[in-house]
N, CA, C and O atoms as a GROMACS GRO file, in nm:
protein
  300
    1MET      N    1  -1.589  -1.486   1.835
    1MET     CA    2  -1.635  -1.375   1.755
    1MET      C    3  -1.587  -1.244   1.816
    1MET      O    4  -1.583  -1.231   1.939
    2HIS      N    5  -1.551  -1.150   1.734
    2HIS     CA    6  -1.501  -1.021   1.782
    2HIS      C    7  -1.618  -0.927   1.806
    2HIS      O    8  -1.713  -0.922   1.727
    3GLU      N    9  -1.611  -0.856   1.914
    3GLU     CA   10  -1.721  -0.769   1.950
    3GLU      C   11  -1.728  -0.644   1.863
    3GLU      O   12  -1.837  -0.594   1.834
    4THR      N   13  -1.615  -0.594   1.823
    4THR     CA   14  -1.614  -0.470   1.745
    4THR      C   15  -1.523  -0.485   1.624
    4THR      O   16  -1.443  -0.578   1.615
    5ALA      N   17  -1.537  -0.392   1.533
    5ALA     CA   18  -1.446  -0.388   1.418
    5ALA      C   19  -1.303  -0.361   1.464
    5ALA      O   20  -1.208  -0.413   1.406
    6GLN      N   21  -1.290  -0.280   1.567
    6GLN     CA   22  -1.156  -0.250   1.619
    6GLN      C   23  -1.090  -0.376   1.675
    6GLN      O   24  -0.970  -0.397   1.656
    7GLY      N   25  -1.167  -0.461   1.743
    7GLY     CA   26  -1.113  -0.586   1.795
    7GLY      C   27  -1.067  -0.678   1.683
    7GLY      O   28  -0.961  -0.739   1.693
    8LEU      N   29  -1.146  -0.687   1.576
    8LEU     CA   30  -1.108  -0.768   1.462
    8LEU      C   31  -0.983  -0.713   1.395
    8LEU      O   32  -0.894  -0.789   1.356
    9TYR      N   33  -0.976  -0.581   1.381
    9TYR     CA   34  -0.859  -0.516   1.319
    9TYR      C   35  -0.733  -0.550   1.398
    9TYR      O   36  -0.631  -0.586   1.339
   10HIS      N   37  -0.738  -0.538   1.529
   10HIS     CA   38  -0.620  -0.565   1.610
   10HIS      C   39  -0.583  -0.713   1.612
   10HIS      O   40  -0.465  -0.747   1.621
   11SER      N   41  -0.681  -0.801   1.604
   11SER     CA   42  -0.648  -0.944   1.604
   11SER      C   43  -0.582  -0.987   1.473
   11SER      O   44  -0.503  -1.082   1.472
   12LEU      N   45  -0.612  -0.920   1.364
   12LEU     CA   46  -0.553  -0.955   1.234
   12LEU      C   47  -0.428  -0.874   1.201
   12LEU      O   48  -0.368  -0.894   1.095
   13GLU      N   49  -0.389  -0.785   1.288
   13GLU     CA   50  -0.276  -0.696   1.261
   13GLU      C   51  -0.146  -0.773   1.240
   13GLU      O   52  -0.067  -0.736   1.153
   14ASN      N   53  -0.120  -0.877   1.317
   14ASN     CA   54   0.004  -0.953   1.302
   14ASN      C   55   0.012  -1.024   1.168
   14ASN      O   56   0.119  -1.034   1.109
   15GLN      N   57  -0.100  -1.074   1.119
   15GLN     CA   58  -0.101  -1.141   0.988
   15GLN      C   59  -0.076  -1.041   0.876
   15GLN      O   60  -0.011  -1.074   0.777
   16ARG      N   61  -0.126  -0.922   0.890
   16ARG     CA   62  -0.114  -0.819   0.788
   16ARG      C   63   0.027  -0.759   0.783
   16ARG      O   64   0.072  -0.714   0.678
   17TRP      N   65   0.095  -0.758   0.896
   17TRP     CA   66   0.224  -0.688   0.906
   17TRP      C   67   0.329  -0.743   0.811
   17TRP      O   68   0.406  -0.666   0.754
   18SER      N   69   0.335  -0.874   0.792
   18SER     CA   70   0.438  -0.931   0.703
   18SER      C   71   0.417  -0.886   0.558
   18SER      O   72   0.514  -0.860   0.487
   19PHE      N   73   0.290  -0.876   0.516
   19PHE     CA   74   0.262  -0.830   0.380
   19PHE      C   75   0.296  -0.681   0.365
   19PHE      O   76   0.349  -0.640   0.262
   20LEU      N   77   0.264  -0.602   0.465
   20LEU     CA   78   0.297  -0.459   0.459
   20LEU      C   79   0.447  -0.437   0.457
   20LEU      O   80   0.497  -0.350   0.384
   21ASP      N   81   0.519  -0.514   0.536
   21ASP     CA   82   0.666  -0.501   0.540
   21ASP      C   83   0.727  -0.535   0.404
   21ASP      O   84   0.816  -0.464   0.357
   22ARG      N   85   0.681  -0.642   0.343
   22ARG     CA   86   0.730  -0.681   0.211
   22ARG      C   87   0.695  -0.574   0.106
   22ARG      O   88   0.777  -0.541   0.021
   23GLY      N   89   0.574  -0.522   0.114
   23GLY     CA   90   0.532  -0.419   0.020
   23GLY      C   91   0.610  -0.290   0.036
   23GLY      O   92   0.646  -0.226  -0.063
   24ARG      N   93   0.637  -0.253   0.159
   24ARG     CA   94   0.715  -0.130   0.183
   24ARG      C   95   0.858  -0.145   0.135
   24ARG      O   96   0.917  -0.049   0.083
   25THR      N   97   0.915  -0.263   0.152
   25THR     CA   98   1.051  -0.287   0.102
   25THR      C   99   1.055  -0.275  -0.050
   25THR      O  100   1.146  -0.213  -0.105
   26SER      N  101   0.957  -0.332  -0.118
   26SER     CA  102   0.951  -0.323  -0.265
   26SER      C  103   0.922  -0.180  -0.309
   26SER      O  104   0.974  -0.134  -0.410
   27SER      N  105   0.839  -0.112  -0.234
   27SER     CA  106   0.802   0.025  -0.269
   27SER      C  107   0.922   0.120  -0.263
   27SER      O  108   0.930   0.215  -0.340
   28GLU      N  109   1.014   0.094  -0.173
   28GLU     CA  110   1.134   0.177  -0.163
   28GLU      C  111   1.213   0.178  -0.294
   28GLU      O  112   1.280   0.277  -0.325
   29LEU      N  113   1.204   0.070  -0.371
   29LEU     CA  114   1.281   0.060  -0.495
   29LEU      C  115   1.208   0.116  -0.616
   29LEU      O  116   1.270   0.138  -0.721
   30THR      N  117   1.079   0.139  -0.605
   30THR     CA  118   1.002   0.186  -0.721
   30THR      C  119   0.938   0.321  -0.692
   30THR      O  120   0.989   0.425  -0.734
   31LEU      N  121   0.825   0.320  -0.622
   31LEU     CA  122   0.752   0.443  -0.589
   31LEU      C  123   0.725   0.444  -0.439
   31LEU      O  124   0.623   0.390  -0.395
   32PRO      N  125   0.813   0.505  -0.360
   32PRO     CA  126   0.801   0.496  -0.215
   32PRO      C  127   0.676   0.560  -0.157
   32PRO      O  128   0.635   0.525  -0.046
   33TYR      N  129   0.613   0.650  -0.228
   33TYR     CA  130   0.493   0.716  -0.175
   33TYR      C  131   0.368   0.633  -0.192
   33TYR      O  132   0.263   0.667  -0.136
   34VAL      N  133   0.374   0.523  -0.268
   34VAL     CA  134   0.257   0.436  -0.286
   34VAL      C  135   0.227   0.360  -0.157
   34VAL      O  136   0.112   0.350  -0.116
   35LEU      N  137   0.329   0.305  -0.093
   35LEU     CA  138   0.314   0.234   0.034
   35LEU      C  139   0.422   0.289   0.128
   35LEU      O  140   0.526   0.226   0.146
   36PRO      N  141   0.396   0.404   0.188
   36PRO     CA  142   0.498   0.472   0.268
   36PRO      C  143   0.530   0.398   0.397
   36PRO      O  144   0.452   0.315   0.443
   37PRO      N  145   0.644   0.430   0.456
   37PRO     CA  146   0.682   0.366   0.582
   37PRO      C  147   0.588   0.406   0.695
   37PRO      O  148   0.519   0.508   0.688
   38ASP      N  149   0.588   0.325   0.798
   38ASP     CA  150   0.504   0.353   0.915
   38ASP      C  151   0.550   0.483   0.980
   38ASP      O  152   0.670   0.504   0.998
   39GLY      N  153   0.457   0.568   1.016
   39GLY     CA  154   0.489   0.694   1.083
   39GLY      C  155   0.513   0.810   0.989
   39GLY      O  156   0.564   0.913   1.034
   40HIS      N  157   0.480   0.799   0.863
   40HIS     CA  158   0.499   0.910   0.770
   40HIS      C  159   0.390   1.015   0.790
   40HIS      O  160   0.288   0.987   0.853
   41ASN      N  161   0.412   1.134   0.737
   41ASN     CA  162   0.310   1.238   0.740
   41ASN      C  163   0.318   1.318   0.610
   41ASN      O  164   0.394   1.282   0.520
   42TYR      N  165   0.242   1.422   0.599
   42TYR     CA  166   0.236   1.499   0.474
   42TYR      C  167   0.368   1.567   0.439
   42TYR      O  168   0.390   1.601   0.323
   43ALA      N  169   0.454   1.588   0.535
   43ALA     CA  170   0.580   1.657   0.510
   43ALA      C  171   0.696   1.562   0.480
   43ALA      O  172   0.808   1.608   0.458
   44THR      N  173   0.672   1.433   0.479
   44THR     CA  174   0.777   1.336   0.454
   44THR      C  175   0.827   1.349   0.311
   44THR      O  176   0.748   1.351   0.216
   45LYS      N  177   0.958   1.357   0.296
   45LYS     CA  178   1.019   1.362   0.162
   45LYS      C  179   1.075   1.225   0.132
   45LYS      O  180   1.149   1.167   0.212
   46TYR      N  181   1.040   1.173   0.016
   46TYR     CA  182   1.081   1.039  -0.022
   46TYR      C  183   1.189   1.044  -0.128
   46TYR      O  184   1.184   1.126  -0.220
   47TYR      N  185   1.286   0.955  -0.115
   47TYR     CA  186   1.387   0.938  -0.218
   47TYR      C  187   1.324   0.859  -0.332
   47TYR      O  188   1.270   0.751  -0.310
   48THR      N  189   1.333   0.910  -0.451
   48THR     CA  190   1.280   0.840  -0.568
   48THR      C  191   1.397   0.788  -0.650
   48THR      O  192   1.471   0.868  -0.707
   49PRO      N  193   1.415   0.657  -0.657
   49PRO     CA  194   1.532   0.601  -0.725
   49PRO      C  195   1.521   0.603  -0.877
   49PRO      O  196   1.618   0.570  -0.946
   50TYR      N  197   1.406   0.641  -0.932
   50TYR     CA  198   1.385   0.650  -1.076
   50TYR      C  199   1.416   0.518  -1.147
   50TYR      O  200   1.487   0.514  -1.247
   51GLN      N  201   1.362   0.412  -1.093
   51GLN     CA  202   1.369   0.281  -1.158
   51GLN      C  203   1.254   0.276  -1.257
   51GLN      O  204   1.141   0.245  -1.219
   52GLY      N  205   1.279   0.304  -1.383
   52GLY     CA  206   1.175   0.321  -1.482
   52GLY      C  207   1.082   0.202  -1.500
   52GLY      O  208   0.960   0.219  -1.498
   53ILE      N  209   1.136   0.084  -1.518
   53ILE     CA  210   1.052  -0.033  -1.545
   53ILE      C  211   0.966  -0.066  -1.424
   53ILE      O  212   0.846  -0.090  -1.438
   54GLY      N  213   1.024  -0.068  -1.307
   54GLY     CA  214   0.948  -0.100  -1.187
   54GLY      C  215   0.839   0.001  -1.160
   54GLY      O  216   0.726  -0.035  -1.126
   55ALA      N  217   0.872   0.130  -1.174
   55ALA     CA  218   0.773   0.235  -1.149
   55ALA      C  219   0.658   0.226  -1.248
   55ALA      O  220   0.542   0.242  -1.210
   56ARG      N  221   0.688   0.202  -1.374
   56ARG     CA  222   0.580   0.191  -1.473
   56ARG      C  223   0.491   0.072  -1.445
   56ARG      O  224   0.369   0.079  -1.461
   57GLY      N  225   0.551  -0.038  -1.403
   57GLY     CA  226   0.472  -0.157  -1.370
   57GLY      C  227   0.380  -0.134  -1.251
   57GLY      O  228   0.264  -0.176  -1.252
   58VAL      N  229   0.434  -0.068  -1.150
   58VAL     CA  230   0.353  -0.038  -1.031
   58VAL      C  231   0.239   0.056  -1.066
   58VAL      O  232   0.126   0.034  -1.022
   59LEU      N  233   0.266   0.159  -1.143
   59LEU     CA  234   0.160   0.254  -1.181
   59LEU      C  235   0.052   0.186  -1.264
   59LEU      O  236  -0.067   0.214  -1.245
   60LYS      N  237   0.090   0.099  -1.355
   60LYS     CA  238  -0.008   0.027  -1.436
   60LYS      C  239  -0.094  -0.063  -1.348
   60LYS      O  240  -0.215  -0.069  -1.366
   61TYR      N  241  -0.032  -0.131  -1.254
   61TYR     CA  242  -0.106  -0.217  -1.162
   61TYR      C  243  -0.203  -0.134  -1.078
   61TYR      O  244  -0.318  -0.173  -1.059
   62LEU      N  245  -0.157  -0.019  -1.028
   62LEU     CA  246  -0.244   0.066  -0.947
   62LEU      C  247  -0.361   0.120  -1.027
   62LEU      O  248  -0.472   0.130  -0.975
   63GLU      N  249  -0.339   0.155  -1.154
   63GLU     CA  250  -0.449   0.201  -1.238
   63GLU      C  251  -0.557   0.094  -1.249
   63GLU      O  252  -0.676   0.123  -1.239
   64LYS      N  253  -0.515  -0.030  -1.270
   64LYS     CA  254  -0.611  -0.140  -1.283
   64LYS      C  255  -0.685  -0.164  -1.153
   64LYS      O  256  -0.806  -0.190  -1.155
   65GLU      N  257  -0.615  -0.157  -1.040
   65GLU     CA  258  -0.681  -0.179  -0.912
   65GLU      C  259  -0.781  -0.069  -0.880
   65GLU      O  260  -0.890  -0.096  -0.829
   66VAL      N  261  -0.745   0.055  -0.910
   66VAL     CA  262  -0.837   0.166  -0.885
   66VAL      C  263  -0.961   0.152  -0.973
   66VAL      O  264  -1.072   0.176  -0.927
   67ASP      N  265  -0.943   0.115  -1.099
   67ASP     CA  266  -1.058   0.093  -1.186
   67ASP      C  267  -1.145  -0.021  -1.135
   67ASP      O  268  -1.268  -0.012  -1.140
   68ARG      N  269  -1.084  -0.127  -1.086
   68ARG     CA  270  -1.159  -0.240  -1.034
   68ARG      C  271  -1.239  -0.200  -0.911
   68ARG      O  272  -1.355  -0.239  -0.896
   69LEU      N  273  -1.177  -0.123  -0.821
   69LEU     CA  274  -1.247  -0.078  -0.702
   69LEU      C  275  -1.360   0.018  -0.738
   69LEU      O  276  -1.467   0.011  -0.678
   70ARG      N  277  -1.337   0.105  -0.833
   70ARG     CA  278  -1.440   0.200  -0.874
   70ARG      C  279  -1.560   0.125  -0.932
   70ARG      O  280  -1.674   0.162  -0.907
   71PHE      N  281  -1.533   0.020  -1.008
   71PHE     CA  282  -1.642  -0.059  -1.065
   71PHE      C  283  -1.724  -0.127  -0.956
   71PHE      O  284  -1.847  -0.131  -0.965
   72LYS      N  285  -1.658  -0.180  -0.853
   72LYS     CA  286  -1.728  -0.247  -0.744
   72LYS      C  287  -1.812  -0.150  -0.663
   72LYS      O  288  -1.920  -0.186  -0.615
   73ILE      N  289  -1.766  -0.028  -0.647
   73ILE     CA  290  -1.836   0.071  -0.567
   73ILE      C  291  -1.957   0.128  -0.643
   73ILE      O  292  -2.059   0.156  -0.581
   74ASP      N  293  -1.946   0.146  -0.773
   74ASP     CA  294  -2.051   0.211  -0.852
   74ASP      C  295  -2.167   0.120  -0.888
   74ASP      O  296  -2.252   0.162  -0.966
   75TRP      N  297  -2.177   0.002  -0.838
   75TRP     CA  298  -2.282  -0.091  -0.875
   75TRP      C  299  -2.413  -0.035  -0.840
   75TRP      O  300  -2.516  -0.098  -0.864
   0.00000   0.00000   0.00000
């Protein structure tokens, strides 16, 4: 058992990294600011490739996820 939340976070970091890496690679082709690269800050400028279909799909998915999270929180 992990003593703290920080200990649990660090123990699961390796499992999470592969998913983040895959997501960041996909994000570069659609909307790079949705899942920015590691080490970004507020001044980072992102290249937007203007891939219309991919960007619309990602935005629609994000709208649904935000609505789902909002519903879970407002119970």
